C-alpha positions in Angstrom: 103.2 99.1 41.1 104.8 102.6 40.9 108.5 103.2 41.3 109.5 103.4 44.9 112.5 104.3 46.9 113.2 103.9 50.6 115.5 105.8 52.9 113.9 104.4 56.1 115.3 100.9 55.8 115.4 97.8 53.6 112.5 96.7 51.4 111.8 93.0 51.8 110.7 90.9 48.8 109.0 87.6 49.5 108.9 85.7 46.2 106.7 82.7 45.5 108.1 81.1 42.3 106.7 78.8 39.7 107.9 77.9 36.2 105.8 80.6 34.6 105.3 83.4 37.2 106.7 84.9 40.3 104.3 86.4 42.9 106.2 89.1 44.9 105.2 90.4 48.3 106.9 93.9 48.6 107.1 94.9 52.3 108.0 98.5 52.7 109.8 99.8 55.9 107.2 100.4 58.6 104.5 98.6 56.8 102.8 95.4 58.0 101.0 94.4 54.8 103.1 93.6 51.7 102.0 94.9 48.3 101.5 92.1 45.9 102.9 92.1 42.4 102.9 89.3 39.8 105.4 89.0 37.0 106.6 86.5 34.4 109.4 84.2 35.6 111.9 85.6 33.1 115.0 87.8 33.3 113.5 90.9 31.7 110.5 91.0 34.1 112.7 90.5 37.1 115.1 93.3 35.9 112.1 95.6 35.4 110.8 94.9 38.9 114.1 95.7 40.5 114.4 98.8 38.4 111.1 100.1 39.8 112.1 99.5 43.4 114.9 102.0 43.5 118.4 101.2 44.9 119.1 97.5 44.7 121.3 97.7 47.8 118.1 98.5 49.8 116.4 95.3 48.7 116.3 92.0 50.7 114.8 89.2 48.7 114.0 85.6 49.5 112.3 82.6 48.0 111.8 78.9 48.7 114.3 76.3 47.4 112.5 74.3 44.8 112.4 72.8 41.3 113.2 76.2 39.6 116.7 76.0 41.1 119.0 78.9 41.8 119.0 81.0 38.6 116.7 83.6 40.2 119.2 83.9 43.1 122.1 84.4 40.7 120.2 87.0 38.6 119.2 89.0 41.7 122.7 88.8 43.1 124.1 90.1 39.8 121.7 93.1 40.1 123.1 93.9 43.5 120.1 92.5 45.5 120.8 90.5 48.6 118.9 87.3 48.2 118.3 84.3 50.4 117.1 80.9 49.3 115.2 79.4 52.2 114.6 75.9 53.3 110.9 75.1 52.9 110.8 72.6 55.7 112.1 75.2 58.2 109.6 78.0 57.4 107.5 78.6 60.5 103.8 77.8 60.0 100.9 78.4 62.4 99.0 75.4 63.6 96.0 74.7 61.4 97.2 77.0 58.6 96.7 74.8 55.6 95.5 77.3 53.1 98.2 77.9 50.5 98.0 80.5 47.8 100.7 82.3 45.8 99.8 85.7 47.4 99.7 84.3 51.0 103.0 82.6 50.6 104.7 85.6 49.1 103.3 87.8 51.9 104.3 85.3 54.6 107.9 85.1 53.2 108.3 88.9 53.2 107.1 89.3 56.8 109.1 86.3 58.1 112.2 87.4 56.2 112.1 90.9 57.8 111.6 89.3 61.2 114.7 87.1 60.7 112.7 83.9 61.1 113.8 82.2 57.9 116.7 79.7 57.5 118.8 80.3 54.4 120.5 77.4 52.6 123.9 77.5 51.0 123.6 78.2 47.3 126.0 76.1 45.2 128.2 77.6 42.6 127.3 76.9 39.0 130.1 74.3 38.8 128.8 72.5 41.9 125.3 72.5 40.6 126.5 71.1 37.3 128.2 68.2 39.2 125.0 67.7 41.1 123.1 67.1 37.8 125.8 64.7 36.7 125.3 62.8 40.0 121.5 62.8 39.4 122.2 61.3 36.0 124.2 58.6 37.7 121.4 57.9 40.1 118.9 57.6 37.2 121.2 55.2 35.4 121.6 53.1 38.5 117.8 52.9 38.8 117.6 52.0 35.1 120.2 49.3 35.5 118.3 47.8 38.4 115.0 47.8 36.4 116.8 46.2 33.4 118.2 43.4 35.7 114.8 42.8 37.3 113.2 42.4 33.8 115.7 39.7 32.9 115.4 37.9 36.2 111.6 38.0 36.0 111.5 36.7 32.4 113.8 33.8 33.2 111.8 32.8 36.3 108.6 32.8 34.3 110.1 30.1 32.2 111.7 28.0 34.9 115.2 29.4 34.6 116.2 30.0 38.2 119.7 31.0 39.3 120.6 29.5 42.7 123.7 31.5 43.5 124.6 35.2 44.0 123.0 37.4 41.4 124.9 39.6 38.9 128.3 38.0 39.4 130.4 37.0 36.4 129.2 33.4 36.8 125.6 34.6 36.8 126.0 36.7 33.7 127.6 33.8 31.9 124.7 31.6 32.9 122.3 34.2 31.4 124.2 34.3 28.2 124.0 30.6 27.9 120.2 30.4 28.1 118.6 29.0 25.0 114.9 28.8 24.1 113.0 26.8 21.6 110.7 29.6 20.8 112.4 32.3 18.7 110.2 35.0 20.2 111.6 34.2 23.7 115.1 34.2 22.5 114.5 37.6 20.9 112.9 39.0 24.0 115.9 38.0 26.1 118.3 39.5 23.6 116.4 42.8 23.8 116.4 42.8 27.6 120.2 42.0 27.6 120.9 44.8 25.0 118.9 47.3 27.2 121.0 46.2 30.2 124.2 46.5 28.3 123.3 50.1 27.3 122.5 51.1 30.9 125.8 49.6 32.0 127.8 51.4 29.3 126.1 54.7 30.1 126.7 54.3 33.8 130.4 53.5 33.3 130.8 56.6 31.2 129.1 58.8 33.9 131.2 57.3 36.7 134.4 57.9 34.7 133.4 61.6 34.4 132.6 61.9 38.0 136.0 60.4 38.9 137.6 63.2 36.9 135.6 65.9 38.8 136.3 64.2 42.1 140.0 64.7 41.5 139.6 68.5 41.3 139.9 69.9 44.8 137.1 72.6 44.5 134.5 70.0 43.5 135.8 66.9 45.3 133.9 67.7 48.5 130.7 68.2 46.5 131.1 64.8 44.7 131.7 63.1 48.1 128.8 64.8 49.8 126.5 63.6 47.1 127.4 60.0 47.7 129.8 59.2 44.8 
């Protein structure tokens, strides 16, 4: 794509992102069909694209929120480009339009963005996003603890060791610790399961202690609360 400038109005960029590439629909003022460009999803390629399009202040970019996060938004903003990250579930789609390609998605985003039909989401600050990842780590550890507990319960039930009270109370855990097996392999298996559970519990305690520290800091307290911690 040659270098372009525009004095007639903003240039809209619809960006379909993946881990390796970005397909860009460049919609010039007064045009109805975007020009398609493809570039590597890396900082140098994005900077080169913006440099070819003239004044960054005349550019209006958008892309769908997804697994690649918000680094593209932050890069474009640092270059002086207005960028929206849009909610995929709120993108208007015509009935029966099930064909998805990178080029079609980029073109659609550019046209809808110019028409004002896209809903932008709030982009978190780097600090908020970091706390989000810590919360995700907590969720993963909670799931790991649950799986570790289920393995112990299932093993004991297979061998007729059934607890009749409330699970995972202090009394229940003492009961588990007191289980003895005549077969050394069974005793070893239970020991390994308990060690795995102890590891998950220790990791979870450490993450929750860190989250408590962040929750005490006013700029991030709301983010921690909003994420369910």
